[in-house]
N, C-alpha and C positions, 0 to 999 in steps of 0.2 A: 792940210794935215793938222791934227790936234797935237799940241805940245804937252809933254809931261808936266804935271803940277806937283807941288810938294806942300804938304800941310804939316806944321810942327805941333806936337803935343807933348807935354811932359809925361814922364813915367809916373803913373798915378800913385804907386806905392810910396814914392819918395819925393812927391811934388814940393814938399816944404823945405827941401834941402837945396840951397842955391847951387850946389855942385851936382845936382841930380842930372843924369843923362836924359836926353830927349829922343822921342821917336818921331821920325818924319816919314809920312807915307808918300809914295810916288805912284802916279799913273804909269802903267807898264804896257809894253807891246812887244811883239816878236820882231827881232831885227836880223837881217841877212848880212853877214860879215864874211870877209875873206882873210886868209892868213897873209900877212905882209912880210914877216920876218920871224925866224926861230933862233933862239940862243940857248946854249947849254950853260947853266949857271952853277951846277953842282953835278956830282956823279949820277944822281938819280932825280934831277930836277931840270926842266927846261922852261924857258919863257917864250910864249907865243904872243907876238904882236899882231893884233887884228885891226882891220880897217873896214870902211863901208858905211852902213846906215847907222851912224852914231849921233845924228842930229838930235839935240835935246836930251841926250843921255845924262842921267844924274846919279851920282854916288857920293854921299856926304859922310858916310861912316867907314872907318878903316876896316871893319869886319863885315861890311855888306856882302851879300851873296847874289850873284846872277845865276840863272839857270842856262846851262849849255846843253845842246841836244846832239846826241851821237847815235849812229846806226847800231842796232843790237845784233846784227848778223842775219836777221830775217826780213821777209818782205810781206807787204799786205796784198789784198786781192788784186790791186791795180798794178802790182809789180814794184811799187815804191818801197824803199827801205823803211822799216819800222824804227822809230827813234826812242831813245831813253834820255831823260833829263837828269843832269847831275849839277850840284851846287859848287860854284867856284868864287873866289874873292877877286873883285876887280883890283888888280895890283896898282895900275896907274892909268888914268884917262888923261890924254893930252887933247884938249878940245881944238887947239890951233892946228895940230898935226892930224886930227881926226883918227886917232889911234887909241887902242885899249890893250893893255898888257895883262895877260893871264899866265900864272905860273902853275905848272903841272908837276906834281910829285909822282914819279913813276914807280909806285910801290905795290901795285897789284896788277891783275890781268883783266881788269874790267874794260868796258867799252871806251871810257875816257882815256885810259892809259893806251889802249890799242890805237885809238885815233891819234893821240899826241905823239906816240913813238914813230908814226909813219907820216905825220903832217909835213907839208911842204908849202912854200909860197903859192898862192893862188887857190888853195883848198878852201871850200866853203864851210861855214859853221853858223848855225842859228843860235841866237841869244834872246833870253827874256829877263826882264827885271833890271835892277833890283826892285822889289815891291816896297821896300822902305829902308830907312837908315836908323841906326841906333848910335846917337852922337854922344860920346863920352867927353866931358869937359877936360881941359888940360890943367885946371887950377888946383891940382893937388900938390903936396910937397914932393911926391915922386910917383912913378908908375911902375908896376910889375907886370911883365908879359911872359906867360908860360905856354909852351905848346910843343907839338911834334912837327913832322914835315908838313902836315896839312895846314898848320897854323903859320908857317913861315911867310906866306904872302901877306897875311894880315899884320903880322909883327913888323915886317919890313915896311909896309905902308904906314903903320902908326909911327914908326921911328922917323920916316921921311917927313911926316907931317907935324911932328912935335916941334914947338918953338925952340929956338936956340937957348941953350942954358938949362932946359928942362932936365930933371934927373930921371933916368930910366934904368931898370934892371931887367935883363932878358935871361930866361932859362929855357933852352931849346934842346929837344931830343932828336938825334939823327942816328943813323947806323954807325957812322965812323967819321974820322976827320975829313975824308973826301966829300962828305955830304954837307959840310958846313958852308954857309954862304956869307958874303959880305953885305953889311948894312950901311947905306948912306944916310947920315943923319947929322943934324946940328945939335941934337940933344947930348947931354952928358951921360953916356950909355956904358953900362957894364954888361958884358955878354958871357954867360956860362953855358958851355956845350956839355950835354949828357949823351954818352954814346951807348947804344944797345949792344954792340959788338957781337952780333950773331943771334941775339934773342929776337924772336919774331915781333914785329910791330904789334903794340897793344898788349903784350905779355911781359913787358919789362917794368921794373919798379925804379928805373934809373932817375926819373924825374923826381919822384918822392925822396929818394935817398940823397940826391944832389941838393934839393931844396933844403933838407934838414941840415946841410953843412954850410949854407950860404950865410954870410953876415950881411943882413939887410939894413938899409938906412932907417933912421928914426923919422917920425912924423906921419901925417896922414897920407895914405896912398890908395890908389885904385888898382885892384888886382884883376887881370884878365887872363883867363885860362881857356885853351881850346886844344883838344886831343881826342883820344879814344874815350868812349863814354864812361866806363868804370874807372879809368885813370883820372878823368876830369872830376868825377864825383869825389874820389879820394883826395885829390889835391885841394879841392874846395874845403873839405872838412879839415885837412891838415893846416891850411892857411888860417882858418878861423881859430882852431884849437891851439896852434903852436906859434902863430906869427901875428896874432892880434888883428887879423883882417876884419874889417867892418863888412858884414853881409850886404849892407846898402851900397857899399862902394866896391862891388865885385860883380863880374860876369863870367860864369863858367859855362862852357858849351861843349857838347859832344859833336865833333865834326865827323865822326864815324863811330861805328860799333862793331867790334869783333864778331864775325859770323853773320853780319847783316849787310845790306846795301842801302845806299841813298838815305843815310841817317844824318839829320842835323837838328839838334834840339838844345834849348837852354836848360841848364840844371840849376834848380833853385832850392834843393835840399840834399 
């Protein structure tokens, strides 16, 4: 069996910056996994622990994405279910225990949500990736992490991996208090929760409004944003215009787009 390889290359646009992120490419293959455990971690979020073919699995960046494959409700000519791939963050990989945790936000009626809502130990799930990792150094004065429910797994992983004493500020949007989750971290972390309170996901300006009220630390910081596409674009512009964010020290991503499916893209303008 060939083992995954990883090749590190700097991000070309900022290669002269010693704090520049690095991209690492991975050799990928499809893996057959099974559900080991399911835990409810918030009103609309569950954590699925998978096990199985994880030999050589590599995930080096907190916002890495793997592709999970779910039945779409139809069958092919051979009678086998047709599958749809969706992107998810590897929340925690435990090599010794041979487990991988994936968090599911149950916020829509798509194939991933349907599968997760009915999942039970022993169920099968195929996985591919990650194709690569985007590794953001920790050597900034502080770190800003902003996102909605879809970003909570990456935010939680980043906080778990930050060195003790690192300063971090989190701004997270959820429906209400029942949807807030606990973060385990050694970092010096401040968390601000922004509640939609009935406004449909992707249509609220609560992240922008809350950001405008936050008293942020001084010094150089890395800003990471992930949420609905238009919201992420607006937050990127707001951070640059109103909060002195350096575009070279920022990553904004659309983890989804209102009215569309299977969207994941980096926003650079």
